[in-house]
C-alpha positions as CSV (number, residue, x, y, z in Angstrom):
1,M,15.0,10.5,-14.1
2,G,13.1,12.2,-11.5
3,A,13.1,11.2,-7.7
4,R,11.1,8.3,-6.5
5,Y,8.0,9.4,-4.7
6,C,7.1,6.2,-3.0
7,G,7.7,2.6,-2.7
8,A,5.9,-0.6,-1.9
9,D,7.6,-3.4,0.0
10,S,6.3,-6.9,0.7
11,E,7.4,-9.1,3.4
12,N,9.3,-11.2,1.1
13,G,11.7,-8.5,0.0
14,D,10.0,-7.5,-3.4
15,R,10.1,-3.9,-4.1
16,N,8.4,-1.7,-6.4
17,D,9.1,1.9,-6.9
18,D,6.4,4.4,-7.5
19,P,4.1,1.4,-7.8
20,S,1.1,1.3,-10.3
21,E,-2.3,0.1,-10.0
22,D,-1.1,-3.1,-11.8
23,A,1.9,-3.3,-9.4
24,L,-0.1,-3.3,-6.5
25,F,-2.4,-5.9,-7.6
26,I,0.5,-8.3,-8.5
27,L,2.0,-7.5,-5.2
28,I,-1.3,-8.3,-3.4
29,S,-2.1,-11.3,-5.7
30,D,1.7,-12.5,-4.4
31,L,0.5,-12.5,-0.7
32,N,0.2,-15.7,1.0
33,D,-0.4,-16.9,4.7
34,S,2.9,-18.2,5.4
35,D,5.8,-16.0,4.4
36,N,4.6,-13.2,2.4
37,T,1.9,-11.8,4.6
38,F,1.7,-8.2,3.7
39,V,2.8,-5.4,1.6
40,V,3.6,-1.5,2.9
41,V,3.5,1.4,0.7
42,Q,5.0,4.5,1.9
43,P,6.9,7.7,0.8
44,D,10.7,7.3,0.3
45,E,11.7,9.6,3.1
46,D,13.3,9.0,6.6
47,D,9.9,10.1,8.6
48,P,6.9,9.4,6.2
49,V,3.8,11.0,7.2
50,W,1.5,8.3,5.6
51,F,1.6,4.7,5.0
52,A,-0.9,2.1,3.7
53,S,-0.5,-1.5,4.2
54,V,-2.5,-4.7,3.0
55,A,-2.3,-7.8,5.2
56,V,-3.6,-11.2,4.6
57,L,-6.4,-12.2,7.2
58,D,-6.5,-15.5,8.5
59,E,-10.1,-16.2,7.7
60,G,-9.7,-14.9,4.1
61,G,-9.4,-11.6,2.4
62,Y,-7.3,-8.7,3.6
63,E,-7.2,-5.9,6.0
64,I,-6.2,-2.6,4.5
65,V,-4.9,0.0,6.9
66,R,-4.5,3.7,5.8
67,R,-2.7,6.2,7.8
68,D,-2.0,9.8,7.4
69,T,-0.6,11.8,10.3
70,S,-0.7,15.1,8.4
71,R,-4.4,14.8,7.9
72,N,-4.9,13.1,11.1
73,E,-6.4,10.1,9.3
74,H,-6.6,6.2,10.2
75,E,-8.8,3.9,8.6
76,V,-8.8,0.0,8.6
77,T,-11.1,-1.7,6.2
78,T,-11.2,-5.3,4.9
79,S,-11.9,-6.5,1.2
80,T,-11.6,-9.6,-0.8
81,S,-11.1,-8.1,-4.1
82,I,-7.6,-7.4,-5.0
83,N,-8.9,-5.2,-8.1
84,D,-11.0,-3.0,-5.3
85,I,-7.8,-2.7,-3.0
86,A,-5.3,-2.0,-5.8
87,R,-7.5,0.8,-7.4
88,D,-8.6,2.4,-4.0
89,L,-5.0,2.6,-2.7
90,T,-3.8,4.1,-6.2
91,I,-6.6,6.8,-5.7
92,W,-5.7,7.2,-2.2
93,M,-1.6,7.6,-2.9
94,A,-2.6,10.0,-5.9
95,A,-4.3,12.3,-3.3
96,R,-1.2,12.5,-1.1
97,R,1.1,13.2,-4.0
98,I,-1.1,16.3,-5.0
99,S,-1.2,17.6,-1.5
100,A,2.6,17.4,-1.4
101,R,2.9,19.9,-4.1
């Protein structure tokens, strides 16, 4: 088995190595406004250059933060569609995997 590329960790301790779009969908679907309010995805390394997070908003929906210091990118958006968030994060993470080669 190859080395893990990244991991997704939620506030409640759930972890998924190299999360697929479906796995991200499940992790985000499990978020709530009391004890599992966010998910963070980042490379499995000591000083990761990128991360993405999804957090529950008080007024409903989700805040998505994407940060990549190697590309000087920092984007904050909101969405109510878990499908769109999972798909967009999967594409965004794939671009980081390709550029790391």
